N, C-alpha and C positions, 0 to 999 in steps of 0.2 A: 027672649032673652038669653043669649048663650051663656053668660056668666052668672046667671041667677042661681043662688043657693037654695036648694029645696029645704023645707022644714024637717024633712026626714033625715037628711045628711047632717044637719046641725043637731039633731036629736041623737044621732049615732056617734057624734064626735068625742063625748067623754068615753064611751066604750072602746071607741078606736084607738084613742090615745092610751087608754089603760092596757089595750091588748098589745099595742106596740111597746110600751114600757115593759110589759111581762117578757115579751119576746126578747127585748134588748137585754134584760136583767138575766135571762136564761141563755143568752148566746155566749158560748165559750170560744168562739172563733179566733179573737185576737189575744186570748189570755197568754198563750205561748209567746207571743211577740212581746207583750208587756213584761212578762217575767225575764225573757231574755234580756231586754233593755235595761231592766233594774240590776240583773246579775252580772252583765257583762264587764262593768268597771271593777266589781269586787274581784271577779275572777281573773281580770288581766292584773290587777295588783298582786293577788296572790301568786300569780304565775311568775311575774317579773320579780317579785320578792323572793320566791324560792330560787330563781336563777341566781340572783345576787347572793343571797346566803350561801348557796352550794358553792359559787366561786370563791367566796371569802374563806369558807371552811376548807376548801381544797388548796388555796394559797397559803393558809396557816400551817397545813400538813406540809407543804413544800417548805416553808420557812424552818419548821422543826427538823426536817430531813437535811436541809443545807447546813444547819449548824453542826448536827451530828456528823455529817459527812466530813467537814472541813476539820473538825476536832479529831475525828477518827483517823484521817489520812496523815495528819501531822503527828499524832500520838504513836503511829506505827514505825515511826522513823527514829534514828538516833540523832542525825544531824540533817538540817534542811538549809538550802541556799534560798536566795531571792527568787531565783528561776524556779526552784521546786514550790515555793509558796505561790509564785504566780500561777503556776499549773494547778495547784489545789484551789485557788480561788476562782480560776476560770472554769474549773469543773463544777463549781457550784452553779453556774449558769445553766449547765446541762440538767442539773438536778431540778432546778426551777421551771424548766420547759414543761409545758408549751406556753407559760406566761410570760409576758415581757419582763426583761431583766433590768430595764432601766431603773425601776423603783427598788430593786434589791440591793441591800447593804450587807456586806459580810466582813467580819474581823475575826482573825485568830491570833491568839497571843499565849506566851508562855509566862506562866506566874510563879514566882519562887516565894515559898512561905518559910519564914525563918522559926527558930525555936520559941520565939515569943508570939508566934501566931500571927505575925504581921505579913501582909501579902504585898508584894511589888512586882510589877510587870518587868519582865526580863528583855523581851522583844515582842513585836507585834507587826502584823501585816493586815491588809485591808483591801477591799474592792467597794468603790463608791462610797467609802466612809473614812473618817480620819482614824489613823492608827493610834493606838495607845502609846503614850511616851514611856520610853525605858526609865525605869525608876518610879513610875506613878504608883502612889499608894492606892490599892484597890481592896484593902483589907474588908472594908464594909460590904463589898459587892461579892466576896467569896463566902460560900456557906460555912458555918461553924463547924459542920460535921467534917469538912475537908481540912479546915485548918488545925483542929484538935490534935489529930495524929502526927502533925509535924512537930509537935513540941518534943517527942522522943524519936521520930523516925531519922533514918540516916541522912546526911546532907549531901546535895541539896534535896529538899522536898518541893517538887513542882507540880503543877497541873497544866494541861493544855486547855485553854478557854475558847470555845467556839461561839461566836455570836452571829445572828442573822436578823435582818429587819426588812420589811416589805411595806411599802405604802400603797395601800389598795384603794383604788378610785372605782366606785361602782359604775356600771355601764349606764344606767338609767337614773339612778338616785331617788327613787320613790320610796323605797323601803329603807336602804341604808343611805343616809345623806352625808354628804362630805367625805373627807379621806378617812381611812381607817389604818392605823399603823399596827401591823402584826409583827411580833418579835419573839425570839426564843433564844435561849442560850444553854450550853452544856459544858460540864468539866470533865475532862478525862485524864487519867494517869498515863504517863508514858509507859510504852509496852517494852522498851528495849533497854531499860535503865532507869535512872532517877530523873533524867532531864532530856529534853530535846533541845539540842544547841543549834544555834544559827550561825553560819559561816559566810 
């Protein structure tokens, strides 16, 4: 009988199974592959998350730089024209490079603060954003530390207000989900007098 099972092989079966189980338990050949398969999703998530967070932090720095740049360029002049303001606002696109400028919003305004510490917009210009209306009361948005000295300062007491905002959309969206609005603002005193006028 070719398929007959000998009694000896049946008797050795438990020992053979035990031996194979010991060899299987001691075999470390596939451990690396299993560890890699378990860690790959975690490592990919960490990598993509670090890329997204790094981009968001970099854009946030650019937003701060844009607000400072537009305020500084305007504060250095005595009089600005619409053409000058267009040039300043277009320069902000270069500051935001290499990131897309479509989500970038920029606004620069001159604000007059009276002796009663009330702040009103004198003029405003913008890029991808609504300009502030002349005469708009912005007292609550101007820091007290800037308004207080105007009670006794020579008239007119003004500040140049630079604002920037950027709507950041993550590339992948696993770590940062949805849009993130990054914004900053800065106030600067005019350098060549009490006020930057618009002609």
